[in-house]
C-alpha positions in Angstrom: 66.6 32.5 66.7 69.7 34.7 65.9 71.7 35.4 62.8 74.4 32.7 62.6 77.7 34.2 61.5 78.5 31.0 59.6 75.4 31.3 57.4 76.1 32.6 53.9 74.0 35.6 52.9 73.3 36.4 49.2 72.3 40.0 48.2 70.4 39.5 45.0 70.5 42.8 43.1 73.5 43.6 45.3 75.0 46.1 42.9 72.2 48.5 43.5 72.3 51.2 46.2 70.4 49.4 49.0 71.9 45.9 48.3 75.4 47.3 48.1 75.0 49.2 51.4 73.6 46.2 53.2 76.2 43.9 51.8 79.0 46.3 52.8 77.8 46.6 56.4 77.3 42.8 56.7 80.7 42.0 55.3 82.4 44.5 57.6 80.6 42.9 60.5 82.3 39.6 59.6 79.4 37.8 57.8 79.9 35.6 54.6 78.5 37.7 51.7 77.7 36.9 48.1 76.8 39.8 45.8 74.4 38.8 43.1 73.6 40.6 39.9 72.2 39.9 36.4 75.9 40.4 35.3 78.4 38.2 37.2 81.1 40.5 36.0 79.4 43.5 37.7 78.8 41.5 40.8 82.5 40.5 41.0 83.5 44.2 40.6 81.1 45.2 43.4 82.3 42.4 45.7 85.9 43.5 45.2 84.9 47.0 46.1 83.2 45.8 49.3 86.1 43.5 50.2 86.1 41.5 53.5 85.8 38.3 51.6 82.7 39.2 49.6 82.2 37.1 46.4 80.3 38.2 43.2 78.1 35.8 41.2 75.1 35.8 39.0 71.8 36.1 40.9 70.8 32.5 40.5 74.2 31.2 41.5 74.3 33.4 44.5 70.9 32.3 45.7 71.9 28.6 45.2 75.0 28.9 47.4 73.4 31.0 50.2 71.5 30.1 53.3 69.7 33.5 53.4 68.8 35.5 50.4 68.0 39.3 50.3 66.3 40.5 47.2 67.1 44.2 46.7 65.8 45.0 43.2 63.4 47.7 41.9 59.7 46.7 41.6 60.0 46.5 37.8 62.6 43.8 38.1 60.9 41.9 41.0 59.0 39.3 38.9 61.9 38.3 36.7 64.3 38.2 39.5 62.1 36.0 41.8 61.5 33.6 38.9 65.2 33.4 38.3 66.1 32.4 41.8 62.9 30.3 42.5 64.5 26.9 41.9 67.3 27.6 44.4 65.5 29.0 47.5 63.2 26.2 48.7 63.5 25.9 52.5 65.5 29.1 52.8 64.8 32.5 54.2 64.1 35.0 51.4 63.9 38.6 52.3 62.0 40.9 49.9 62.8 44.6 50.2 60.8 45.5 47.1 58.7 48.7 47.2 56.0 49.0 44.6 57.0 52.4 43.2 55.6 53.1 39.8 57.1 56.2 38.1 56.4 58.9 37.6 54.0 59.0 40.6 56.3 57.6 43.2 54.8 59.8 45.9 51.4 58.1 45.5 50.7 54.7 47.1 50.3 52.1 44.3 50.2 48.6 45.8 49.9 45.7 43.3 46.8 43.6 42.9 48.2 40.9 45.2 48.0 43.4 48.1 51.7 44.0 48.5 55.0 43.3 46.7 55.8 40.8 49.5 52.7 38.7 48.8 53.5 39.0 45.1 56.9 37.5 45.8 55.4 34.8 47.9 53.1 33.8 45.1 56.0 33.5 42.7 58.3 31.5 45.0 55.7 29.3 46.6 54.9 28.1 50.1 58.2 26.2 50.4 60.1 29.5 51.0 60.4 31.1 54.4 59.3 34.5 53.2 60.2 37.7 55.1 59.7 41.4 54.1 61.9 44.2 55.5 64.1 47.3 54.8 61.5 49.3 52.9 61.9 52.6 54.8 65.7 52.8 55.1 67.5 55.5 53.1 70.1 53.6 51.1 72.5 56.5 50.8 72.6 56.9 54.6 73.1 53.2 55.1 76.1 53.4 52.7 77.8 55.8 55.0 79.5 55.2 58.3 76.8 56.8 60.4 73.9 56.1 62.6 70.9 55.9 60.2 68.5 56.6 63.1 65.5 54.6 62.0 63.8 51.3 62.7 63.2 48.4 60.3 59.8 46.8 60.3 60.1 43.1 59.7 57.1 41.1 58.3 56.6 37.3 57.8 54.3 34.5 58.7 57.3 32.5 60.1 58.1 34.1 63.4 61.6 32.4 63.7 62.5 33.6 60.2 61.5 37.2 61.2 63.7 36.9 64.3 66.7 35.9 62.1 66.2 39.0 60.0 65.8 41.2 63.1 69.3 39.9 64.0 70.5 40.8 60.5 69.2 44.3 61.0 71.1 44.5 64.3 74.2 43.4 62.6 74.2 46.4 60.2 73.4 48.9 63.0 69.6 49.1 62.8 66.8 48.1 65.2 64.5 45.5 63.7 60.9 45.4 65.0 58.5 42.4 64.6 55.6 43.8 62.6 53.5 40.7 62.1 52.2 38.7 59.2 53.6 39.0 55.7 50.3 40.7 54.6 51.2 43.6 56.9 54.1 44.4 54.6 51.6 46.6 52.7 51.9 49.2 55.4 55.6 49.7 55.1 55.6 49.4 51.3 53.0 52.2 51.2 54.9 54.2 53.8 57.8 54.6 51.4 55.7 56.7 49.0 54.7 58.9 52.0 58.3 59.3 53.1 59.3 60.3 49.5 56.6 63.0 49.7 57.8 64.1 53.1 61.4 64.3 51.9 60.4 66.6 49.1 57.9 68.7 50.9 60.0 69.3 54.0 63.4 69.1 52.2 64.5 66.1 54.4 67.5 64.1 53.4 66.1 60.6 53.9 63.3 60.5 56.4 62.7 57.3 58.2 60.5 55.9 60.9 61.1 55.2 64.6 58.8 53.1 66.9 58.4 55.0 70.1 57.9 53.5 73.6 59.8 50.9 75.6 59.4 47.8 73.5 59.1 44.6 75.5 59.2 41.0 74.2 55.6 40.1 73.5 53.8 36.8 72.6 52.0 38.0 69.5 52.8 36.3 66.3 
């Protein structure tokens, strides 16, 4: 499956750095974008800044109107945000980008008791949602610029077709998406973010990312 240009995409938490960067790139690529925020006023201001027909709404309203929902909020806001949009996402693809960073020790892996932030989101939203997890290891400040970010996006989910749609979304914003298996595997990318933060500091890197080496061929694995 591919990303349909006619599908409406909501960026819940779209006034933050990652959500704003993804929304801007999708809008510029000609996709229908809704920017969601706890404050509809802030969402409208961000949508006006992005342009290209983007619209700003409250998070729940954005989720209700969209076909695909990307949740781009900090870990501390994940629970409340997921519960806010839960009534409006049944049957839809929901992409969780949450990384379980717990200040002040953000360079130390601290996965939640559910095993990963993605599994935590799935438990909140229920089985009726086509849950995908992605965009954990992309430097938002690089994505916000008109540049080649130079990293891959690992895409997780138990629904292979939903994963394929989000790989198409990654392609639409200039990144290579890579099938990375079941939603439970999201723990690997979520944990990797803490490692990358450490690497950034230790080696004075401006936004380290990951690249999967080798000549990737289409496989049959789920």
